[in-house]
VEXLODO-429310 format. One line per field, with one value per residue (C-alpha): x, y, z; residue number from 1. Coordinates in nm, 4 decimals, padded with zeros to 6 digits, m for minus. Each point is the difference from the previous one (the first is absolute). Layout:
<pts>
x: (X, ...) .
y: (Y, ...) .
z: (Z, ...) .
drenmar: (NUM, ...) .
</pts>
This chain:
<pts>
x: (02.0144, 00.0551, m00.3306, 00.0157, 00.0001, m00.3067, m00.2342, m00.0127, m00.2670, m00.2132, m00.0645, 00.1383, 00.0401, m00.2963, m00.2302, 00.1671, m00.0466, m00.3901, m00.0222, 00.0961, 00.1871, m00.0377, 00.2062, m00.1821, m00.2664, m00.1324, 00.1003, m00.0894, 00.1763, m00.2391, 00.2143, 00.3358, 00.2032, 00.3815, m00.0707, 00.0977, m00.2832, m00.0333, 00.3664, m00.0564, m00.3201, 00.1626, 00.2986, m00.2787, m00.2319, 00.2504, m00.0254, m00.3452, m00.1454, m00.1145, 00.0688, m00.2636, 00.1063, m00.2228, 00.1410, m00.1377, 00.3347, 00.1720, 00.3585, m00.0636, m00.1147, 00.3052, 00.2377, m00.2071, 00.0952, 00.3493, m00.0061, m00.1728, 00.2135, 00.3027, m00.1921, m00.0229, 00.3534, 00.0467, m00.2638, m00.0070, m00.2085, m00.1471, m00.1527, m00.4220, m00.1728, m00.0395, m00.2749, 00.0195, m00.2856, 00.0136, m00.3479, m00.1603, m00.0338, m00.3891, 00.0012, 00.1308, m00.3449, m00.0357, 00.3580, m00.0181, m00.3540, m00.0906, 00.3538, 00.0352, 00.3488, 00.1369, 00.0909, m00.0239, 00.2728, m00.0841, 00.2400, m00.2267, 00.1367, 00.2654, 00.3244, 00.3530, 00.0886, m00.2609, 00.0822, 00.3857, m00.0690, m00.0654, m00.1235, m00.2929, m00.1547, m00.0641, 00.2550, 00.0382, 00.3264, 00.1476, m00.0980, m00.2334, m00.3220, m00.2952, m00.0837, m00.1031, m00.1411, 00.1516, m00.1167, 00.1449, m00.1838, m00.3748, m00.1926, 00.0096, 00.3278, 00.0344, 00.0696, m00.2979, m00.2016, 00.1477, m00.0214, m00.3800, m00.1843, m00.2498, 00.1518, m00.2845, 00.0278, 00.3834, m00.0773, m00.1988, 00.2579, 00.2826, m00.2422, m00.1448, 00.3314, 00.2607, m00.1953, 00.1421, m00.2327, 00.1308, m00.0805, m00.2075, 00.3060, 00.2157, m00.2504, m00.0308, 00.3646, 00.0443, m00.2730, 00.1316, 00.3647, m00.1243, 00.1655, 00.1743, 00.2572, 00.2687, 00.0180, 00.2041, m00.2190, m00.3269, 00.2088, 00.0942, m00.3824, m00.0912, 00.2664, m00.0719, m00.3670, 00.0002, 00.3016, 00.0907, m00.1631, 00.1548, 00.1298, m00.0357, 00.2553, m00.1347, 00.0655, m00.2793, m00.0922, 00.0064, m00.3838, m00.0727, 00.2330, m00.1370, m00.3544, 00.0853, 00.1504, m00.2501, m00.2205, 00.1589, 00.0671, m00.3586, 00.1625, m00.2630, m00.2293, 00.2471, 00.0647, m00.3985, 00.0313, 00.2451, m00.1490, m00.3399, 00.1752, 00.2303, m00.2645, m00.0368, 00.3658, 00.0954, m00.0113, m00.1559, 00.2907, 00.1641, 00.1661, m00.0575, 00.2985, m00.1124, 00.2864, m00.1205, 00.1424, m00.2740, m00.3177, m00.2237, 00.1675, 00.0130, m00.3784, m00.1076, 00.1733, m00.0968, m00.3634, 00.0233, 00.1670, m00.2547, m00.2960, 00.1530, 00.0342, m00.3739, m00.0935, 00.2153, 00.2351, 00.3035, 00.1655, 00.2137, 00.3405, 00.1241, m00.2304, 00.2198, 00.2237, 00.3347, 00.2567, 00.3772, 00.0785, m00.1127, 00.2304, 00.2259, 00.3981, 00.1721, 00.2762, 00.3465, 00.1984, m00.2501, m00.0811, m00.3399, 00.1436, m00.1211, m00.3406, m00.2455, m00.0882, 00.3428, 00.0686, m00.3330, m00.1655, m00.2890, m00.0966, m00.0477, m00.3731, m00.0513, m00.2617, m00.0758, m00.3145, m00.0513, m00.2793, m00.0785, m00.2699, m00.2569, m00.1640, m00.3744, m00.1420, m00.1923, 00.2217) .
y: (00.1403, m00.2074, m00.2222, 00.1966, 00.3374, m00.1505, m00.1230, m00.1295, m00.2082, 00.1457, m00.2098, m00.2874, m00.2441, 00.1274, m00.0713, m00.3174, m00.1631, 00.1313, m00.1404, m00.3578, m00.1332, m00.3919, m00.1862, m00.1338, 00.2597, 00.2538, 00.3788, 00.2829, 00.3134, 00.2993, 00.2618, m00.1486, 00.3098, m00.0883, m00.3463, 00.0503, m00.1520, m00.2275, m00.1395, m00.0920, m00.1863, m00.1865, m00.1325, m00.1381, m00.1825, m00.2301, m00.2152, m00.1123, 00.3887, 00.2441, 00.3835, 00.2190, 00.3739, 00.2891, 00.3426, 00.2346, 00.1906, m00.1795, 00.1420, m00.1003, m00.3637, m00.0653, 00.1159, m00.2696, m00.2486, 00.0656, m00.0161, m00.3399, m00.1348, 00.0574, m00.1386, m00.2855, m00.0481, m00.0002, m00.2376, m00.2361, m00.2991, 00.1636, 00.3043, m00.0379, 00.0621, 00.3698, 00.1427, 00.4017, 00.2119, 00.3471, 00.1128, 00.2099, m00.1741, 00.0439, m00.2680, m00.2632, m00.1600, m00.0456, m00.1362, m00.2498, m00.0593, m00.3090, m00.0449, 00.0097, 00.1282, m00.0333, 00.3412, 00.3516, 00.3173, 00.3433, 00.2848, 00.2884, 00.3385, 00.1336, m00.1892, 00.1480, m00.1033, 00.2678, 00.2691, m00.0158, 00.0032, 00.3834, m00.1041, m00.1516, 00.3078, m00.1365, 00.2155, 00.3904, m00.0731, 00.0128, 00.1680, m00.2650, 00.0394, m00.0072, m00.3724, m00.2125, m00.2809, m00.3503, m00.1521, 00.2247, m00.1648, 00.0838, 00.3147, 00.3412, 00.1916, 00.2194, 00.2860, m00.0479, m00.0174, 00.3690, 00.1401, m00.1178, m00.0543, 00.2526, 00.1938, m00.1174, m00.3568, m00.0034, 00.1591, m00.2357, m00.3044, 00.1748, 00.0090, m00.3443, m00.1960, 00.2124, 00.1093, 00.3731, 00.2512, 00.2670, m00.1532, 00.2870, 00.2620, m00.2783, m00.0524, 00.3465, 00.0611, m00.2949, 00.1270, 00.3400, m00.1588, m00.2129, m00.1660, m00.2079, m00.2183, m00.1449, m00.1201, 00.2644, 00.2743, m00.1448, m00.0203, 00.3610, 00.1192, m00.2351, 00.1268, 00.3707, 00.0210, m00.3079, 00.0072, m00.2304, 00.0601, 00.0315, m00.3545, m00.1700, m00.2211, m00.0538, 00.2154, 00.2209, m00.1829, m00.3487, m00.0429, 00.1591, m00.2664, m00.2873, 00.1358, 00.0538, m00.3980, m00.1480, 00.1684, m00.0934, m00.3830, m00.0451, m00.1219, m00.0238, m00.1876, m00.2104, m00.1217, m00.0139, m00.2239, m00.2107, m00.0282, m00.1210, m00.2749, m00.1087, m00.2530, m00.2050, m00.0014, m00.1403, m00.3811, m00.0143, 00.0534, 00.2223, 00.3229, 00.3386, 00.2708, 00.3975, 00.2865, 00.3280, 00.3494, 00.2226, 00.0616, m00.0398, m00.3543, m00.1056, 00.0717, m00.1859, m00.2993, 00.0279, 00.0293, m00.2772, m00.2446, 00.0808, m00.0633, m00.2679, m00.1298, 00.1061, m00.2452, m00.3028, 00.0531, 00.1196, m00.0167, 00.2945, m00.0922, 00.3482, 00.2028, 00.2820, 00.0821, m00.0887, 00.2558, 00.0002, 00.0725, m00.3719, m00.1314, m00.2867, 00.1027, m00.0977, m00.2819, 00.1410, 00.1280, 00.0256, 00.3624, 00.0126, m00.0164, 00.3957, 00.0586, m00.0528, 00.3680, 00.0804, m00.2262, 00.1242, 00.3020, m00.0879, m00.3149, 00.3045, 00.0121, m00.3817, m00.1755, m00.3714, m00.1901, m00.3590, m00.2518, m00.3565, m00.1594, m00.1807, m00.3141, m00.0857, 00.3355, 00.0520, 00.0418) .
z: (m00.7277, 00.2775, 00.1680, 00.3166, m00.1384, m00.2385, 00.2532, 00.3672, 00.0784, 00.2941, 00.3080, m00.1882, 00.2968, 00.1768, m00.3329, m00.0537, 00.3775, m00.0457, m00.3831, 00.2303, m00.3361, m00.0404, m00.2370, m00.3231, 00.0495, m00.2525, 00.1100, m00.1653, m00.0113, m00.1328, m00.0039, m00.1406, m00.0275, m00.0210, 00.1626, 00.3813, 00.1433, m00.2810, 00.0515, 00.3541, m00.1072, m00.2493, 00.2657, 00.1916, m00.2236, m00.1175, m00.3769, 00.0774, 00.0441, m00.2109, m00.0234, m00.1579, m00.0789, m00.1363, m00.0672, m00.2450, m00.0721, m00.3012, 00.1520, 00.3451, m00.1141, m00.2456, 00.3119, 00.2437, m00.3408, 00.0253, 00.3741, 00.0248, m00.2857, 00.2018, 00.3163, m00.2478, m00.0496, 00.3893, 00.1019, m00.2813, 00.0191, 00.3006, m00.1530, m00.0131, m00.3182, m00.0684, m00.2243, m00.0994, m00.0804, m00.1638, 00.1115, 00.3048, 00.2961, m00.0084, m00.2829, 00.2508, 00.0277, m00.4246, m00.0275, 00.2819, m00.1214, 00.2439, 00.1591, 00.3571, 00.1687, 00.3511, 00.0451, m00.1732, 00.0696, m00.1304, 00.0961, m00.1236, m00.1141, m00.2235, 00.0187, 00.0761, m00.3789, m00.1211, 00.2432, m00.1140, m00.3920, m00.0789, m00.3460, 00.1836, 00.1488, 00.3411, 00.2007, 00.0560, 00.1214, m00.3859, m00.2897, m00.2255, m00.2032, 00.1753, m00.0960, 00.3262, m00.1980, 00.1655, m00.3688, m00.2083, m00.3405, 00.0985, 00.1841, 00.0503, 00.1586, 00.2779, m00.2348, m00.1893, 00.3035, 00.1273, m00.3061, m00.1127, 00.3235, 00.1122, 00.2656, 00.2468, m00.0848, 00.0150, 00.3764, 00.0951, m00.1196, 00.1958, 00.3341, m00.0651, m00.1145, 00.1699, 00.3293, m00.0801, 00.2138, m00.2354, m00.3526, m00.1175, 00.0150, m00.1500, m00.3012, m00.0219, m00.0371, m00.2299, m00.2514, m00.0111, m00.0800, m00.2572, m00.2244, 00.2642, m00.1235, 00.2561, 00.3139, 00.1667, m00.1478, 00.1628, 00.3143, 00.0477, m00.1106, 00.2853, 00.2427, m00.0895, 00.0912, 00.2760, 00.1783, 00.2616, 00.3311, 00.3208, 00.1432, m00.3767, m00.0826, m00.3665, m00.3033, m00.0780, m00.3036, 00.1330, 00.0442, m00.3746, m00.1285, 00.1588, m00.0796, m00.3953, 00.0153, 00.1641, m00.2421, m00.3286, 00.1070, 00.1594, 00.2961, 00.2268, m00.2333, m00.0696, 00.3959, 00.0300, m00.3009, 00.1651, 00.3809, m00.1667, m00.2550, 00.3208, 00.1819, m00.3343, m00.0667, 00.3170, 00.1430, 00.3781, 00.2105, m00.3175, 00.1569, m00.1324, 00.0587, m00.0657, 00.0098, m00.0156, 00.0232, 00.0757, 00.1429, m00.3209, m00.0534, 00.3514, 00.1090, m00.3162, 00.1202, 00.3497, m00.0859, m00.2434, 00.2424, 00.2766, m00.2167, m00.1156, 00.3409, 00.0907, m00.2914, 00.0754, m00.3118, 00.2060, 00.3328, 00.0751, 00.1125, 00.0569, 00.2755, m00.0567, m00.2994, m00.0303, m00.0667, m00.0860, 00.3503, 00.1008, m00.2786, 00.0954, m00.0236, m00.3135, m00.0107, 00.1761, m00.2773, m00.2519, m00.1982, 00.2362, 00.3466, 00.0193, 00.1280, m00.2687, m00.0147, m00.0092, m00.3034, m00.1675, 00.1021, m00.2035, 00.2737, 00.2888, m00.1343, m00.1171, 00.2050, m00.0769, 00.1055, m00.0292, m00.0441, m00.0211, m00.2378, 00.2233, m00.1126, m00.0096, m00.1158, m00.2898, m00.2750) .
drenmar: (1, 2, 3, 4, 5, 6, 7, 8, 9, 10, 11, 12, 13, 14, 15, 16, 17, 18, 19, 20, 21, 22, 23, 24, 25, 26, 27, 28, 29, 30, 31, 32, 33, 34, 35, 36, 37, 38, 39, 40, 41, 42, 43, 44, 45, 46, 47, 48, 49, 50, 51, 52, 53, 54, 55, 56, 57, 58, 59, 60, 61, 62, 63, 64, 65, 66, 67, 68, 69, 70, 71, 72, 73, 74, 75, 76, 77, 78, 79, 80, 81, 82, 83, 84, 85, 86, 87, 88, 89, 90, 91, 92, 93, 94, 95, 96, 97, 98, 99, 100, 101, 102, 103, 104, 105, 106, 107, 108, 109, 110, 111, 112, 113, 114, 115, 116, 117, 118, 119, 120, 121, 122, 123, 124, 125, 126, 127, 128, 129, 130, 131, 132, 133, 134, 135, 136, 137, 138, 139, 140, 141, 142, 143, 144, 145, 146, 147, 148, 149, 150, 151, 152, 153, 154, 155, 156, 157, 158, 159, 160, 161, 162, 163, 164, 165, 166, 167, 168, 169, 170, 171, 172, 173, 174, 175, 176, 177, 178, 179, 180, 181, 182, 183, 184, 185, 186, 187, 188, 189, 190, 191, 192, 193, 194, 195, 196, 197, 198, 199, 200, 201, 202, 203, 204, 205, 206, 207, 208, 209, 210, 211, 212, 213, 214, 215, 216, 217, 218, 219, 220, 221, 222, 223, 224, 225, 226, 227, 228, 229, 230, 231, 232, 233, 234, 235, 236, 237, 238, 239, 240, 241, 242, 243, 244, 245, 246, 247, 248, 249, 250, 251, 252, 253, 254, 255, 256, 257, 258, 259, 260, 261, 262, 263, 264, 265, 266, 267, 268, 269, 270, 271, 272, 273, 274, 275, 276, 277, 278, 279, 280, 281, 282, 283, 284, 285, 286, 287, 288, 289, 290, 291, 292, 293, 294, 295, 296, 297, 298, 299, 300, 301, 302, 303, 304, 305, 306, 307, 308, 309, 310, 311, 312, 313, 314, 315) .
</pts>
């Protein structure tokens, strides 16, 4: 599979600009994926720099390792040191244990790679097992959740994590249809009882799938843990750059940065979130000369917020 179909890094140029990568620095990509953002960071670091990557998906980590190995061949002695960690980014504070970095980037949510691989069960676009685990070695699958969870609890999950107002109707239909084993089956169940409302451009099952994915992967608690650890990971003047894809993520980031600014921890650099419409054009003749939202529909919902670690406050 070609690189461009595997993963298109969202808000690449904007993220790199706000990260303000300095040669010889140490930078963390907390959501490595296919190393799209990480590769651009590495190009700017030089041989005295260090790139640290985190990803809990072993398949994604292996692809990132291969891409960075190819970049090593291209850059030769200009390549920075690279450390890759096969853990959740919520463990960054433990892994780095007292080290301070110059910048930290996180691109939250599911990657294009996950959506494109039917066997991972993230998408209803193709028939696949209801898995949805970013780390396939641990945790409950989405199939276990929809078939074992109490109907009322399932409705609460769909409402809270999917912001789906018809959650009780959907949970009732799922409970009556058990066992539910595939992505296509679940999508049909949801669409039958909660069809798209007038003016909606998304599939009726989108919010239910989002809710299950967030629940299965404990995504919001992962984000909370990273936000709590970030001040202790960054040097004074270090940059934090976070990309969110829905309101549950963005609200957490906005509130954490606002509270940190009030306490003198952060200087918020983006008064309003950056979006794909503001992404600078790619180099003429490159595969990315189309608008980002045309090249990568996932970018339409992306919001980037950036902050700088302030000095002088209580650690």
